[in-house]
C-alpha positions as CSV (number, residue, x, y, z in Angstrom):
1,X,112.8,62.3,212.8
2,X,115.6,62.9,210.2
3,X,113.9,60.5,207.8
4,X,110.6,62.2,208.0
5,X,112.2,65.6,207.3
6,X,114.1,64.2,204.2
7,X,110.8,62.7,202.9
8,X,109.1,66.0,203.3
9,X,111.9,67.8,201.4
10,X,111.9,65.2,198.6
11,X,108.1,65.6,198.2
12,X,108.4,69.4,198.0
13,X,111.2,69.1,195.4
14,X,109.1,66.8,193.3
15,X,106.1,69.3,193.4
16,X,108.4,72.1,192.3
17,X,109.8,70.1,189.4
18,X,106.3,69.1,188.3
19,X,105.3,72.8,188.4
20,X,108.3,73.8,186.4
21,X,107.5,71.1,183.8
22,X,103.9,72.3,183.6
23,X,104.9,75.9,183.2
24,X,107.4,74.9,180.5
25,X,104.8,73.0,178.6
26,X,102.3,75.8,178.9
27,X,104.9,78.4,177.8
28,X,105.9,76.3,174.8
29,X,102.3,75.8,173.8
30,X,101.7,79.6,174.0
31,X,104.8,80.2,171.9
32,X,103.7,77.7,169.3
33,X,100.2,79.1,169.2
34,X,101.5,82.6,168.7
35,X,103.8,81.6,165.9
36,X,101.0,79.8,164.1
37,X,98.7,82.8,164.4
38,X,101.4,85.1,163.1
39,X,102.1,82.8,160.1
40,X,98.4,82.7,159.2
41,X,98.0,86.5,159.5
42,X,101.2,87.0,157.4
43,X,100.0,84.6,154.7
44,X,96.6,86.4,154.5
45,X,98.4,89.8,154.0
46,X,100.5,88.5,151.2
47,X,97.7,86.7,149.3
48,X,97.4,88.2,145.8
49,X,94.2,90.2,145.3
50,X,92.5,91.1,142.0
51,X,92.7,94.7,140.8
52,X,89.9,97.0,141.8
53,X,87.0,96.4,139.4
54,X,88.5,93.3,137.8
55,X,86.2,90.9,136.3
56,X,82.8,91.5,134.7
57,X,81.5,95.0,135.3
58,X,84.7,96.2,136.8
59,X,87.3,98.8,135.7
60,X,90.4,97.1,134.3
61,X,91.8,93.7,135.0
62,X,90.9,90.3,133.5
63,X,87.7,88.4,134.4
64,X,88.0,85.2,136.3
65,X,87.9,82.1,134.2
66,X,85.5,79.2,135.1
67,X,86.7,77.3,138.2
68,X,88.3,80.3,139.8
69,X,91.4,80.5,137.6
70,X,92.3,83.9,136.4
71,X,91.8,84.3,132.7
72,X,94.9,85.0,130.7
73,X,95.0,88.6,129.4
74,X,94.0,88.9,125.7
75,X,96.8,89.7,123.3
76,X,94.4,90.5,120.4
77,X,94.5,94.2,119.6
78,X,91.3,96.2,119.0
79,X,91.1,96.8,115.2
80,X,91.2,100.5,114.3
81,X,87.9,102.0,113.1
82,X,87.3,101.9,109.4
83,X,88.0,105.1,107.6
84,X,84.9,106.9,106.5
85,X,84.2,106.8,102.7
86,X,85.7,109.7,100.9
87,X,84.9,111.3,97.6
88,X,87.1,110.4,94.6
89,X,88.7,113.9,94.8
90,X,89.6,113.4,98.4
91,X,87.5,116.3,99.6
92,X,85.9,114.3,102.5
93,X,82.4,114.5,101.0
94,X,80.1,111.4,101.0
95,X,80.5,109.4,97.8
96,X,77.9,109.3,95.0
97,X,77.1,106.6,92.5
98,X,77.5,107.9,89.0
99,X,77.7,104.6,87.0
100,X,74.5,102.8,87.8
101,X,70.8,103.4,88.5
102,X,70.0,102.8,92.2
103,X,66.8,101.2,93.3
104,X,64.1,103.6,94.4
105,X,63.8,104.0,98.2
106,X,60.0,104.2,98.2
107,X,57.1,102.9,96.2
108,X,55.8,105.6,93.9
109,X,54.0,106.0,90.5
110,X,56.8,105.6,87.9
111,X,55.0,107.6,85.2
112,X,55.3,111.0,87.0
113,X,57.9,113.3,88.4
114,X,58.7,113.2,92.1
115,X,58.8,116.4,94.3
116,X,61.7,117.4,96.5
117,X,64.6,115.0,97.0
118,X,62.5,111.8,97.2
119,X,64.5,108.8,96.0
120,X,67.7,110.8,95.5
121,X,70.9,109.1,96.6
122,X,71.3,109.9,100.3
123,X,74.5,111.8,99.9
124,X,73.1,113.9,97.1
125,X,69.9,114.7,99.0
126,X,71.9,115.7,102.1
127,X,74.1,118.0,100.0
128,X,71.0,119.7,98.5
129,X,69.4,120.1,101.9
130,X,72.6,121.7,103.3
131,X,73.1,124.0,100.4
132,X,69.5,125.2,100.3
133,X,69.7,125.9,104.1
134,X,72.8,128.1,103.5
135,X,71.1,129.8,100.5
136,X,68.1,130.7,102.7
137,X,70.4,132.1,105.4
138,X,71.8,134.3,102.6
139,X,68.4,135.6,101.7
140,X,67.6,133.3,98.7
141,X,64.5,131.2,98.3
142,X,65.7,128.1,96.4
143,X,63.2,125.5,95.2
144,X,63.3,122.2,93.3
145,X,61.6,121.9,89.9
146,X,62.7,118.3,89.4
147,X,65.1,115.9,91.0
148,X,64.9,112.1,90.9
149,X,62.9,110.6,88.0
150,X,62.0,107.0,87.3
151,X,63.4,105.5,84.1
152,X,59.9,105.3,82.7
153,X,59.2,109.0,83.2
154,X,62.6,109.9,81.8
155,X,61.8,107.9,78.7
156,X,58.6,109.9,78.3
157,X,60.5,113.2,78.6
158,X,63.1,112.0,76.1
159,X,60.5,110.9,73.6
160,X,58.8,114.3,73.9
161,X,62.1,116.1,73.3
162,X,62.8,114.0,70.2
163,X,59.3,115.0,68.9
164,X,59.9,118.7,69.8
165,X,63.4,119.1,68.4
166,X,63.1,116.7,65.5
167,X,66.0,114.3,66.2
168,X,67.7,112.3,68.9
169,X,70.9,114.4,68.5
170,X,69.0,117.6,69.2
171,X,66.9,116.1,71.9
172,X,70.0,115.0,73.9
173,X,71.1,118.6,74.2
174,X,68.3,119.0,76.7
175,X,67.1,115.6,77.8
176,X,69.1,112.4,78.1
177,X,67.8,108.9,77.7
178,X,67.2,107.0,81.0
179,X,70.5,105.1,81.0
180,X,72.5,108.3,80.9
181,X,70.4,110.6,83.0
182,X,71.8,111.8,86.4
183,X,68.2,112.4,87.4
184,X,67.4,108.7,87.1
185,X,70.6,107.8,88.9
186,X,69.5,110.1,91.7
187,X,72.2,112.8,92.0
188,X,70.8,115.6,89.8
189,X,68.5,118.5,90.7
190,X,66.8,121.2,88.7
191,X,66.7,124.4,90.8
192,X,64.5,127.5,90.7
193,X,64.3,130.5,90.7
194,X,67.2,131.9,88.7
195,X,68.7,134.0,91.6
196,X,68.9,131.0,93.8
197,X,70.6,129.1,91.0
198,X,73.1,131.9,90.7
199,X,73.8,131.6,94.4
200,X,74.2,127.8,94.1
201,X,76.5,128.2,91.1
202,X,78.7,130.5,93.2
203,X,78.6,128.5,96.5
204,X,77.4,125.0,95.7
205,X,80.8,123.5,95.3
206,X,81.3,123.7,99.0
207,X,78.6,121.1,99.3
208,X,79.7,119.1,96.3
209,X,77.0,120.5,93.9
210,X,78.1,121.7,90.5
211,X,76.4,123.3,87.5
212,X,77.3,120.9,84.7
213,X,75.8,122.4,81.4
214,X,76.2,125.8,79.9
215,X,72.7,125.7,78.3
216,X,70.9,124.7,81.6
217,X,71.3,127.3,84.3
218,X,68.9,125.2,86.5
219,X,70.7,121.8,86.3
220,X,73.1,120.9,89.2
221,X,74.6,117.5,90.0
222,X,76.2,116.2,93.2
223,X,79.7,115.2,92.2
224,X,81.2,114.8,95.7
225,X,84.0,117.3,95.0
226,X,84.7,120.9,96.0
227,X,86.5,121.4,92.7
228,X,83.8,121.4,90.0
229,X,84.9,120.2,86.5
230,X,84.5,122.5,83.5
231,X,81.0,122.7,82.3
232,X,79.9,121.0,79.1
233,X,78.1,123.0,76.4
234,X,75.0,120.7,76.6
235,X,74.0,117.4,78.1
236,X,74.7,115.6,74.8
237,X,78.2,117.1,74.4
């Protein structure tokens, strides 16, 4: 009877030991699983992320390079915008070509005068348009008698002047040969009527327009300066 009781006690002890071992294993596995999950979660939180809007189409940040690598930030500075052309006098007016004859901007008959500002240099034409608009606001009615001329037409006018005045020297007081004419170079305009010319003489410098000859109240040139030079007695002076 004693032996049977001892065997029963031993069997119970063994069952309890196995249960404790099983619980220990399960608890250990749970602890390990929890630690692994925490590590994975922590690693996900600490993973670097790109800035909002980085990459193509975003706001700020570098675009990703091929293969998933982040492109190195560019060290090249954006070049500053080029400074706008200024007039020789530093007045901020658009420049004008005074030493060569520009090519016409449209195809026209070269043996006739051209109305309006057709074929004038762009800067000169814009100055005339602005000045005329201001003159109209002031109550004047400015008009253009002649502006750009072809070299061929200027030669016709010069030959007529020589015939009229009897010599080249006298003719150049009123009409210059093609190579010297500001009309041919596209920055001169003959204005009418006389009251409008007076207004332009008083206010044209603000637009870069200057009366250049004493004997021609109608003749103005775009000189890209608000400080007009002294007038010459005649075109041939």
